[in-house]
N, C-alpha and C positions, 0 to 999 in steps of 0.2 A: 585629467577628468574634465570634460566639458561642463559648462553651466547647466545645460539641460539635463544631462545625467545626474549631477549633484542634486538639482531641484527635485528630480524624479525620486531619487534615492531618499531625500528628506520626507517627501510625501508618503512613500511606502514605509518608512521607518516608524513614521507616526501612526500609520494604519496598523503596522504590526503590534505596536504598543497597545493601542486602544481596542483592537479585535478581540483578544482573549477576556478583557475585562467586560466588553459587551456580551461575549458568549456566556460568561458566568451569570450575568443578569438574566439573559432571556433563556439560558438553559440548553444551549446547543454547542457542539464542539467549536473551539476557536477556529479550526481550519475552514469551517463553513462559513464563519463570519468574515474570515480573510477572503475566501473566494467571492463572497457577496460584495465586499469592500472594493475588491479589485474590479468587478463588473461594474459597480457604480462610478468609481474613479474613471473608466474608460469614457464616460459621458461628460466629465467635467475637466479632466487634464487635457491641457492644449495638445493638438495633434503634433505641433513641433517637438514636444517633450517625448511623446511615445514613439515617434519615427525614429529618434536617435537613442533608443534604448537597449542597444546592443549589449552594452556592459551589464545592465541591470537583468536582461534575459539570460546572460550567461551565469550570473550569480544565482538566479532562480533555477537553472537547470543543475547547478551544483547542489542547490537545496534538494531537489529531487533525488539526485544520486545518493545524498546523505540519507534521506528519508528511506529509500529503498535498501540501503545498507543497514539501517536500523530494523527494517522488516526482516532482513536475512538473519539478523541475530535471533530473532524468534524461533528460527528453525534449528533447534537443538536435536540432532538426529540420535544422539544417545538417548535422550528422553523419549523421542518418538519411537525408537526401537523397543524401549522398555515398556512404553505405554500400552494401554489395552488395544489389542489389535482390532477390536470391535469398533472403537472410535474412529480409527483411521480408515477402515472399511466402510463405515457409515458416511464419513466425509467423502470418500471416492464416490459412494453411490448417491449421496446428496448432490455432487457435481453432475453425475450422470443424468439424474432425475430433472435437475434445473436446466441443463443443456437441452434435454428432450423437449421440456415444456417450452423453453425459448424457441427451439426451432420450430415447434408447432404454432405457437402464438405470434412471434416476432418475424420468424422467417417465412413460414407458409402462408399464415392469414394476413399478415401486415405487409409481406414482400419486402422486408428490410434485409441489408446486406449481412454478410457473416460476421462482420465486426460487431453490429448490434446483437446479433444472436448470441455471440459469445458473451457480450456485456451482460445479458440477462442471466448468465450462469455464474456471475461473480459472488464469491464469498471470501471475505478477508477479515482478519482479526485486528486490523489497524485501530478501528474504533472501539472494538470490544475490550481490549486491554485497558484503556484508561477508565472505562465504565466500571470494570470489575475491580480495578485498583482503587477507585474513589469509594466504592461500596464496601471495601475490605475483604473481598473474596480471593484475591491473588494468592495462590499457594494452597488453595483449598481444592478438594477433589472435584467439586462442581466446577470451579474454574478451569482445572486441567481438562476435564471431559469436553467442556465447550470449546477450548482453545485447540484441542487435538482435532476435533471435528472440523473446525474452521481450517486448520493447517492442512489436514488431508485434502479438503475441497480446493484450497488455494494452490497446493502444489500442482494438482492436475489442470487447474486453470492456466497457471503460467505455462505448463508444457503446451497446451493447445494454443495459447496466445503466441508463443515463439513459432509454433508450426504454422499458424495462420500468416504470421508476418513474413515467412519464407515462401509459402505457397502462393501468395499474391503476386510474385514476380517470376514464377517457374511453372512448368507444367508438372504433371503428377510424377513422372519417373525422375525429373530433375529435382523435385522437392523431396523425394524419398532419399535420393543420393546425398543431396546437400545437408538434409537433417541429420541422416546417419553420420556423415562425415563431421559435421560441426559438433554433433553430440560427443563423438568419440574425442575430438580435439578438446572440447570443454571438460570432459571427465578427466582426461590425461593432464590437462593443465591443472585442475583442482587437485588432483593426486600428487603431482610435482610440487605444487605450492604448499600442500599439507605436509608432505615429507620434508621439504626444504625448511620450513618454519618450525616444524617439530624437532628436526635435528639441530637447528640453530638454537632453539630454546634449551635443549639439553646442553649444548656445548658452551653457551654464554648465558647461563641462567640469571646473572646479575643484571644484564640489560634488560631482560623480559620481566625481572622482578620489578623494575622501576615502572612498568605499565601498570602495576597494582598500587603503586604509592599515591597517596593523596596530595602530596606536594613534591613536585620535581621541577627544579629551576628552568630546565631546558625542554620539558613537556616531551620526553621520549615517546611516551604512549601515544599521545595524540598525533605526533609526527609520523610514527610507525603506522598507525591506523589509517591516517590519510594516504601514506605511501601504498599500503596494501590495496586500499580502495581503488586508487586511481590506476595502479598497475593492472588490477584484474579488469577494470573498465576499459583500458587501453587494449587488452587481449581481446576482450568482447568485441570491440569495434574491428580489430584486425581479423577476427573470425567471423565478422558480419553478423553477430548476435546483437540485438538490442542492448544499448549501453545500460539501461535500467535493469536489465536481468544480470548483466555483469556486476552491477553494484549490489544486487541481491545476493549474488554467489559470493561476493567478498565478504559479506556479513556472514554466510554460512561458514566460509573457510575461518574467519576471525573466531567464531563461536567454537568451532571444532578444535582449534589450537590453543585458545586462551580460556576456554570454558566460560563460566559465568563470572567474567571480570567486572564486577559491579562498579568498581571506582572509575575505571576508564570509560565504561558505558555510560555512566551518569554524566561524566564530564562531556562527553561527545554529544549526549542527548541535550544537555543544557546549552551547549554552543549551537547545536542544530535548532532547537526550539526557540531559541532566542532571536535568531536572525535568518538563518538559511532557509529552514522550512517555511516560515511565514512568508519570506520574500517569494518563495516559489508558488504557494498559493495565490498571494496577491498578483504575481506576473501572469499566472494562468487566467485569473479573473480579467486582469487588465486586457489580455489578448482575446477575450471572449465576451465582447459587448453583446447585450441581448439584442438580436436582430429580429425584425418583423418576420422573416421567413422561417425562423426557428419554431414560430407558432403553428406551422404546418406539420411539425414533428410531434406535437402534443399527444396524439393518440399512441404513437411507439413509446414516448416517455412514459405514459401511463401504463402501457403494457409491460415495459421493463419493470416497473415498480411492482406490478403484479406478479410478474414471475420471480422477481427477487424475493418477495415476501411469502406468496402462498406455498411453494415447495418446502421452504424452511420451516414451516409449521410442522413438517414431519419430524423435526428435532425434538418437538415436545414430547410426544408419546414415547420416543426412545429415551430421553432423560428421565421421564416418569418410570419407565421400566427399570431404569437403573437405580430407583430409590429416592428420586426428588419429588416433592410436591408439584402438582400441576402449576401453581403460580410460578414457582422457580423454574420448572421446566419451559414454560412459555417465555419467560425472561430470557432463558438461554437461546431459544429460537429467535427471538426478535432482536437479539444482540448480534446475530449474525446476518441481519438484514440491511446493513449499512456498509457496502464494500467501497468506501470512499477512496481508499488508496488503489485499489485495483481498477476502478473506473477512470481514475485520472491517468493511471499507467496506460490503460488501454486506449484512452484519448490521445495520449502523447505518441505512443507507438503508432496508432492509426494515422495521425497527422504526418508524422515523420516518413512513413512508408507510402503516403498518398492514398491510403484506404479510407480516410475520412476528409471531406472537405470542410471549410470554415463553419458551414451550417450544421453539419453533423457533429463536428468537434464541440461547438458550443452546446449543442443539444445534449451531448453525452456529459459535458461537465455540469450542466444544470441538472441532469438526473442524479449525478453523484452527490450534489449539494443536497437535493431534495431527500434522497434516501438517508443522508447523515443528519437531516433535521427531524424527519418524521419518526424512524425506527428507535433511535436512541432516547427519545422522549418517552415512548411507550416502555422501553426497557427500564428506564430509571423509575418509573411508576411501579412496575411489577417487581422489581429486584429490591429486597430489603437490605438494610445495612447489616453486615455480618455480625455485629455486636447484638443486634436486636432480633435476628431471624431465628425461627425455630421450624424452617420449612423442609428440612431433611428428615425422611422417614427413619 
């Protein structure tokens, strides 16, 4: 390890330690503080340190893959299948309404690219989950309804994001053929992986049982989890699918085979949140210094924030119809207005595919940070703590 890399790692490690503490004080998600710290560091860290940061960038990319793996763990298709069909259908409708509004406001009126149009339709539960958890709502019917709506919208967003990444490089006929072929290969690989892991779990239950142990000297569970993650990511790269979507698929496969393995999930989450994920957000910020030409995209940024927020207000009357007070219903709608994870994923995929230049990449990252600052603050003010609330009819 060179001196410049070690110094940069030290700076980022200190920032990852102080970021969440600052977030608790100011009341915003730690990831937003880390993004902001990274952007600020870009102005003070000597250029000779950031030029030779290939190792740090690789570690940050690993953090992003682990983050998407953890997002994939949220997709429990058994629960989704048993869930109220109306929640999933409403989530699909929410994506369609948001995409239509984004197409009109951002695509037609502002003349922005398809990547910006899609970003306006982003809905994810990455920020929603910790808010519901802190306020004591996780496991409650209200939380399940909100998360199922967000999950339905998120699934359709990821499908369109993958299609857009393919369509950018091919004509319509080739895009259709490639998408169909890759989808078949992806589904086939997922089925083979599920069958293989399920059969292995039945034949050697002792080894899989160790994944659920709190203390295992050789950490079989973590090793196996990382092996699954990077094997699926490698297949995604071979199939020319964005690796972030491969990481998400790995999380889905893990959840389908292992179920709600709380012990290994908690250990993986602890490892990821303590180093890799903060390093990812910091490196994203470090590579996204605020440029003067980003100011020219302020109207589009404002338009996306409008499109992200206004259509999701439709969630409130739907939740009220399901028996919640208006205050709680609006808290559920604002909780889905901070798609930090999906917007960062969109920015990363857009940059890697040449769909977003440095200016647009930086503006989209800024949009992600602003959404995760504004809307969670409103949600926290509306959402009562579970022990104190009397808001369910």
